[in-house]
C-alpha positions as CSV (number, residue, x, y, z in Angstrom):
1,M,-12.2,-7.7,-11.2
2,N,-13.9,-4.2,-11.3
3,K,-12.1,-2.2,-14.0
4,S,-13.2,1.1,-12.5
5,K,-11.2,0.3,-9.3
6,T,-7.5,0.4,-8.5
7,Y,-5.8,-1.7,-5.9
8,F,-2.7,-1.7,-3.7
9,A,-0.4,-4.5,-2.7
10,Y,1.6,-4.5,0.6
11,L,4.4,-7.1,0.7
12,E,5.2,-8.6,4.1
13,A,8.8,-9.8,3.4
14,S,10.0,-11.2,6.7
15,A,11.3,-14.2,4.7
16,G,12.9,-12.0,2.0
17,I,11.8,-11.9,-1.6
18,S,12.6,-13.8,-4.9
19,G,11.1,-13.8,-8.3
20,D,9.3,-17.1,-7.8
21,M,7.9,-16.1,-4.5
22,M,6.5,-12.9,-6.1
23,L,4.9,-14.9,-8.9
24,G,3.4,-17.4,-6.4
25,A,1.9,-14.6,-4.1
26,L,0.4,-12.7,-7.0
27,L,-1.1,-15.8,-8.6
28,D,-2.5,-16.8,-5.2
29,L,-4.5,-13.5,-5.2
30,G,-6.8,-15.1,-7.8
31,V,-5.3,-14.9,-11.3
32,E,-6.0,-18.1,-13.2
33,P,-2.8,-20.2,-13.6
34,S,-3.7,-21.4,-17.1
35,L,-4.1,-17.8,-18.2
36,F,-0.6,-17.0,-16.8
37,K,1.0,-20.0,-18.5
38,E,-0.7,-19.2,-21.8
39,K,0.7,-15.6,-21.7
40,I,4.2,-16.7,-20.8
41,A,4.1,-19.4,-23.6
42,A,3.8,-16.5,-26.1
43,L,7.4,-15.6,-25.2
44,K,8.5,-18.8,-26.9
45,L,11.2,-19.5,-24.3
46,P,12.4,-23.2,-23.8
47,L,10.9,-23.8,-20.4
48,E,8.1,-25.4,-18.5
49,I,6.1,-23.8,-15.6
50,K,4.7,-25.8,-12.8
51,I,2.4,-24.2,-10.2
52,K,1.4,-26.2,-7.1
53,E,0.3,-25.7,-3.5
54,T,2.9,-26.5,-0.8
55,K,3.7,-25.8,2.8
56,R,6.6,-23.9,4.4
57,A,6.9,-24.6,8.1
58,S,3.2,-25.5,8.2
59,I,2.0,-22.4,6.3
60,R,0.5,-23.0,2.9
61,G,1.6,-21.1,-0.2
62,L,1.7,-21.3,-3.9
63,K,5.0,-22.5,-5.4
64,V,6.1,-21.6,-9.0
65,D,8.8,-23.8,-10.5
66,I,10.3,-22.8,-13.8
67,E,12.2,-25.6,-15.5
68,V,14.5,-24.3,-18.2
69,K,15.1,-26.7,-21.1
70,R,18.1,-24.8,-22.5
71,K,21.4,-26.8,-22.1
72,K,23.7,-23.7,-22.1
73,Q,23.0,-20.6,-20.2
74,I,22.8,-17.4,-22.3
75,R,24.7,-14.2,-21.3
76,R,22.5,-11.3,-22.1
77,K,23.4,-7.7,-22.4
78,W,21.0,-4.7,-22.1
79,S,20.4,-4.6,-25.8
80,D,19.4,-8.3,-25.9
81,I,16.9,-7.8,-23.0
82,E,15.5,-4.6,-24.4
83,S,14.9,-6.1,-27.9
84,F,13.4,-9.2,-26.4
85,I,10.9,-7.3,-24.2
86,Q,10.0,-4.7,-26.9
87,A,9.1,-7.6,-29.3
88,S,7.1,-9.4,-26.7
89,P,3.2,-9.6,-27.0
90,F,2.6,-7.8,-23.7
91,S,1.0,-4.4,-23.1
92,F,3.0,-1.1,-23.0
93,S,2.7,-0.9,-19.2
94,V,4.1,-4.5,-18.7
95,K,7.0,-3.7,-21.1
96,K,7.8,-0.4,-19.5
97,N,7.9,-1.8,-15.9
98,S,9.9,-4.9,-17.0
99,L,12.5,-2.7,-18.8
100,A,12.7,-0.5,-15.6
101,I,13.4,-3.6,-13.5
102,F,16.0,-4.9,-15.8
103,K,17.7,-1.5,-16.1
104,R,18.2,-1.5,-12.4
105,L,19.8,-4.9,-12.6
106,F,22.2,-3.8,-15.3
107,E,23.1,-0.6,-13.5
108,A,23.9,-2.7,-10.3
109,E,25.9,-5.3,-12.2
110,A,27.8,-2.6,-14.0
111,K,28.7,-0.8,-10.8
112,V,29.7,-3.9,-8.9
113,H,32.0,-5.2,-11.7
114,G,33.4,-1.8,-12.9
115,R,31.9,-2.0,-16.4
116,S,29.9,0.3,-18.5
117,F,26.1,-0.1,-18.6
118,R,26.2,-1.3,-22.3
119,E,29.1,-3.7,-21.7
120,A,27.6,-5.3,-18.5
121,H,26.0,-8.7,-18.9
122,L,23.8,-10.8,-16.5
123,H,24.4,-14.4,-15.4
124,E,21.7,-15.6,-13.0
125,A,19.5,-12.5,-13.5
126,G,19.7,-12.8,-17.3
127,A,18.5,-16.3,-17.5
128,D,15.2,-17.4,-19.1
129,D,13.6,-18.0,-15.6
130,A,14.4,-14.4,-14.5
131,I,12.7,-13.0,-17.6
132,V,9.6,-15.0,-16.6
133,D,9.9,-13.8,-13.0
134,I,10.1,-10.1,-14.0
135,M,7.8,-9.9,-17.0
136,G,5.4,-12.4,-15.2
137,S,5.2,-10.2,-12.1
138,C,4.5,-7.1,-14.1
139,Y,1.8,-8.9,-16.1
140,L,0.1,-10.3,-13.0
141,A,0.2,-6.9,-11.3
142,E,-1.6,-5.5,-14.4
143,C,-4.2,-8.3,-14.3
144,L,-4.8,-7.5,-10.6
145,Q,-5.0,-3.8,-11.4
146,I,-2.3,-3.0,-8.7
147,E,-1.5,0.7,-9.0
148,D,0.7,1.0,-5.9
149,F,3.2,-1.4,-4.3
150,F,4.4,-1.0,-0.7
151,C,6.8,-3.3,1.1
152,S,8.0,-4.0,4.7
153,P,11.7,-3.8,5.5
154,L,13.5,-6.7,3.9
155,N,15.0,-9.6,5.8
156,V,18.2,-10.3,3.6
157,G,19.3,-13.3,5.6
158,Q,22.9,-14.1,6.4
159,G,25.9,-16.4,5.5
160,W,27.2,-17.2,2.1
161,V,25.7,-17.8,-1.4
162,K,27.3,-19.7,-4.4
163,T,27.2,-17.7,-7.6
164,S,28.9,-17.6,-11.0
165,H,31.4,-15.3,-9.5
166,G,32.2,-17.7,-6.6
167,H,31.1,-17.7,-2.9
168,L,29.8,-14.3,-1.9
169,A,28.7,-12.9,1.5
170,V,24.9,-12.3,2.0
171,P,23.7,-10.0,0.7
172,P,25.8,-10.4,-2.4
173,P,27.1,-7.2,-4.0
174,A,24.5,-6.8,-6.7
175,V,21.7,-7.2,-4.1
176,A,23.4,-4.8,-1.8
177,E,23.6,-2.3,-4.5
178,L,20.0,-2.7,-5.5
179,L,18.9,-2.2,-1.8
180,R,20.6,1.1,-1.3
181,N,18.4,3.4,0.9
182,I,15.9,0.6,1.5
183,P,15.4,-0.6,5.2
184,V,16.9,-4.1,5.6
185,Y,17.8,-6.5,8.4
186,S,19.1,-10.0,9.0
187,A,17.3,-12.5,11.1
188,C,16.4,-16.2,11.8
189,V,18.3,-18.2,9.1
190,K,21.8,-18.4,7.6
191,E,20.7,-18.3,3.9
192,E,20.3,-15.8,1.1
193,L,16.7,-14.5,1.4
194,V,16.7,-11.7,-1.1
195,T,17.8,-12.7,-4.6
196,P,19.0,-10.2,-7.3
197,T,15.8,-10.7,-9.2
198,G,13.6,-10.2,-6.1
199,A,15.6,-7.1,-5.1
200,A,15.3,-5.6,-8.6
201,I,11.5,-6.2,-8.7
202,I,10.6,-4.7,-5.4
203,S,13.1,-1.9,-5.4
204,T,11.7,-0.8,-8.8
205,L,7.9,-1.3,-8.1
206,A,7.6,-0.4,-4.4
207,K,6.5,3.2,-3.8
208,K,7.6,3.0,-0.2
209,F,9.1,0.6,2.4
210,L,7.4,0.9,5.8
211,T,6.3,-1.2,8.7
212,F,2.7,-2.5,8.5
213,P,0.6,0.5,7.7
214,E,-3.0,1.3,8.4
215,L,-5.0,-0.5,5.7
216,C,-8.1,-2.5,5.0
217,Y,-7.4,-5.5,2.7
218,Q,-9.7,-8.1,1.0
219,K,-7.2,-10.8,0.0
220,I,-3.8,-12.3,1.1
221,G,-1.6,-14.0,-1.4
222,Y,1.0,-16.5,-0.2
223,G,4.1,-17.2,-2.3
224,A,6.4,-20.0,-1.2
225,G,10.2,-19.9,-1.5
226,H,12.4,-22.7,-2.7
227,R,13.8,-23.8,0.7
228,N,11.7,-25.2,3.6
229,F,13.2,-24.0,6.9
230,T,12.3,-25.5,10.3
231,N,10.1,-23.2,12.4
232,F,10.6,-20.4,9.8
233,P,7.9,-20.0,7.1
234,N,9.7,-19.1,3.9
235,I,6.7,-17.3,2.6
236,L,6.1,-13.9,1.0
237,R,2.7,-12.5,1.9
238,I,0.9,-9.9,-0.2
239,F,-2.0,-8.0,1.3
240,Y,-4.3,-6.8,-1.4
241,G,-7.2,-4.3,-1.4
242,E,-8.7,-1.2,-2.9
243,K,-6.4,1.7,-3.1
244,K,-8.8,3.9,-1.3
245,D,-8.5,1.7,1.8
246,L,-4.7,2.1,2.2
247,Q,-3.3,5.0,4.1
248,P,0.5,4.4,4.3
249,E,1.2,7.8,5.7
250,K,-1.5,7.7,8.4
251,K,0.8,7.0,11.3
252,V,-0.6,9.4,14.0
253,Y,1.4,11.2,16.7
254,L,0.3,13.0,19.8
255,I,2.2,16.2,20.6
256,E,1.9,17.6,24.2
257,A,3.2,20.5,26.1
258,N,2.3,21.7,29.7
259,I,2.2,25.6,29.7
260,D,1.8,27.6,33.0
261,D,3.0,31.1,31.8
262,S,1.1,31.9,28.6
263,N,-1.7,34.4,27.8
264,P,-4.9,32.3,27.2
265,Q,-5.6,34.6,24.1
266,I,-2.3,33.4,22.6
267,L,-3.1,29.8,23.1
268,G,-6.6,30.3,21.6
269,A,-5.1,32.0,18.5
270,F,-2.7,29.1,18.1
271,F,-5.6,26.8,17.2
272,E,-5.8,28.4,13.7
273,T,-2.1,28.1,13.1
274,A,-2.0,24.4,14.1
275,L,-4.9,23.5,11.9
276,N,-3.4,25.3,8.9
277,L,-0.2,23.3,9.4
278,G,-2.2,20.1,9.1
279,A,-3.1,19.2,12.7
280,L,-6.0,16.6,12.8
281,D,-7.2,17.9,16.1
282,I,-6.1,20.4,18.8
283,F,-7.4,21.0,22.3
284,L,-6.6,22.5,25.7
285,T,-7.0,20.8,29.1
286,P,-6.7,22.6,32.5
287,I,-4.2,20.8,34.7
288,V,-2.4,21.3,38.0
289,M,1.4,21.1,37.9
290,K,4.0,20.8,40.6
291,K,3.8,23.4,43.5
292,N,0.1,23.5,42.8
293,R,0.5,25.8,39.8
294,L,-2.6,26.0,37.5
295,A,-1.6,25.3,33.9
296,T,-2.9,24.3,30.6
297,K,-2.0,21.1,28.6
298,L,-1.8,21.7,24.9
299,T,-2.5,18.6,22.9
300,I,-2.2,18.2,19.1
301,L,-3.0,15.2,17.0
302,A,-1.2,14.9,13.7
303,E,0.2,12.6,11.0
304,I,3.9,11.8,11.0
305,D,4.8,14.0,8.1
306,K,3.3,17.1,9.8
307,I,4.9,16.9,13.3
308,D,8.1,18.7,12.6
309,N,6.4,21.9,11.4
310,L,3.9,21.7,14.2
311,I,6.6,21.3,16.9
312,E,8.4,24.3,15.4
313,A,5.2,26.4,15.5
314,V,4.6,25.4,19.2
315,F,8.0,26.7,20.2
316,K,7.6,29.9,18.2
317,E,4.0,30.7,19.1
318,T,3.8,29.6,22.7
319,S,6.0,30.0,25.8
320,T,6.8,26.3,26.3
321,V,10.4,25.2,26.4
322,G,9.7,21.5,25.7
323,V,7.2,19.1,24.0
324,R,6.5,15.4,24.2
325,Y,5.5,13.4,21.1
326,F,4.8,9.8,20.7
327,P,3.0,7.4,18.2
328,L,-0.7,6.7,18.8
329,E,-2.8,3.8,17.8
330,R,-6.3,4.6,16.6
331,R,-9.2,3.2,14.6
332,V,-11.0,5.3,12.1
333,L,-14.4,4.5,10.4
334,A,-14.7,4.6,6.7
335,R,-16.5,7.8,5.7
336,E,-18.4,9.2,2.8
337,S,-19.5,12.7,1.9
338,T,-23.0,13.3,0.5
339,Q,-25.2,16.3,0.0
340,V,-28.9,17.3,0.3
341,T,-30.9,20.4,-0.5
342,I,-33.3,22.0,2.0
343,L,-35.0,25.4,1.7
344,G,-33.2,25.8,-1.6
345,E,-29.7,25.5,0.1
346,K,-27.0,22.8,0.0
347,V,-26.1,20.9,3.1
348,A,-23.1,18.5,3.2
349,L,-23.3,15.4,5.3
350,K,-20.8,12.9,6.5
351,T,-21.7,9.3,6.7
352,A,-19.6,6.8,8.7
353,Y,-19.5,3.1,8.1
354,Y,-18.4,0.1,10.3
355,E,-17.8,-3.2,8.4
356,G,-19.8,-1.8,5.5
357,N,-22.8,-0.8,7.7
358,E,-23.9,2.8,8.2
359,V,-23.5,3.7,11.8
360,N,-23.6,7.6,11.8
361,V,-24.8,10.5,9.7
362,Q,-23.9,14.0,10.6
363,P,-24.9,17.2,8.7
364,E,-22.1,19.8,8.3
365,F,-22.6,22.2,11.3
366,S,-21.4,25.4,9.4
367,D,-23.9,24.7,6.5
368,C,-26.8,24.3,9.0
369,L,-25.8,27.4,10.9
370,K,-25.8,29.5,7.8
371,I,-29.2,28.3,6.8
372,A,-30.7,28.8,10.3
373,K,-29.5,32.4,10.3
374,K,-30.6,33.1,6.7
375,H,-34.2,31.7,7.3
376,N,-34.5,32.7,11.0
377,L,-35.0,29.1,12.1
378,P,-33.7,27.2,15.2
379,L,-30.4,25.4,14.4
380,K,-31.8,22.0,15.7
381,E,-34.7,22.3,13.2
382,V,-32.4,22.8,10.3
383,I,-30.3,19.8,11.3
384,Q,-33.5,17.7,11.6
385,R,-34.7,18.7,8.2
386,A,-31.3,17.8,6.6
387,L,-31.4,14.4,8.2
388,K,-35.0,13.8,7.1
389,E,-34.1,14.7,3.5
390,Y,-31.1,12.4,3.6
391,F,-33.1,9.4,4.8
392,R,-35.8,10.2,2.2
393,K,-33.3,10.2,-0.6
394,K,-31.7,7.0,0.7
395,K,-35.1,5.2,0.8
396,K,-36.0,6.4,-2.7
397,M,-32.6,5.1,-4.0
398,K,-33.1,1.8,-2.2
399,N,-36.5,1.4,-3.9
400,I,-35.2,2.2,-7.3
401,L,-32.4,-0.4,-6.9
402,A,-34.9,-3.0,-5.7
403,K,-37.1,-2.5,-8.7
404,K,-34.1,-2.7,-11.0
405,A,-33.0,-6.0,-9.4
406,N,-36.5,-7.4,-9.8
407,R,-36.6,-6.4,-13.5
408,D,-33.2,-8.0,-14.1
409,K,-34.3,-11.2,-12.3
410,E,-37.5,-11.4,-14.4
411,L,-35.6,-10.8,-17.7
412,K,-33.0,-13.5,-16.7
413,S,-35.8,-16.0,-16.1
414,G,-37.4,-15.3,-19.5
415,F,-40.3,-13.1,-18.4
416,K,-41.2,-9.7,-19.7
417,E,-42.9,-6.8,-18.0
418,N,-46.5,-6.1,-19.0
């Protein structure tokens, strides 16, 4: 794991979520099971952890079973949990996140049963295995350097579940309380799919709940649930990658309006307004409308969080009385900004990559134009000089890295340079 990088985790929870599914999926991303068991053993709880590969409706996943050796279940209050976690040998970050998750559980339990926060106690969610689920998930997230969690809408299942309070409808009250303001649905099976522990973990850690976003992931972790349903994979999937490759807000919309009664100067001036409001692109297209009227189609490309302000501006700044807007699928190359110096001046360049390979390099037009005017040179010559300097620097760096690799190889083989 590269300690200089941070990572994201996107949970695809079409089969719901539980504490053991979360552990299985995170472990499946590459944390050594023996390391996890060793760390949990330091909690000195009377339990045994078994980790094995299994299948759910033909899909493989990692199953984590926690066998509690205690004969009588303990009822824990907030003060018990808080003291236990604070005294544990985990990092400050793991303790902080674990306490935040348990706090949500106690708040939900207190509200459901009409008790104060300090008086509330936990049954299923306060058991030893729940402590492992919660603290273990926070520890594994730290090992994997996950900075941001995102999650799909949750399939809560349907039917009834047996609890210490009797038979309760799915989702049971504590789960329903924990999932306030979170998108949920019910599909496929008549079972409880989101447990209190799972609901507490994801409602605390997830930054946002959204349908599959634009992302580039390197690994997928598969966590298997307890039950094996027919034709329904009881699996939690976690998509894992570098944080820079996740763009959860990048759903793009196209805004359009056909305008046949506006001054072209007004439409031209609107470009600056739209770009200042966050438009990714804006352009005008000549069209012919009904009754053979010549008109202009205004098109704006924008991310979802910008469209309301842009539509308001279209109505205020142009003569249209209606707009169309709809989501748009797109693919965007990974890009990197670099800089070169020519004629004593800085020129920015944008480099585009496809599957890690450089496919395009483009000098910044405004920088090149400024230099061309200052030095009385043709613009195309300035652009060519910028590109030539970029490739010269790239070749020089490649040679330096190659020499370093050769030196490292020689040293590793026991040879020394003359």
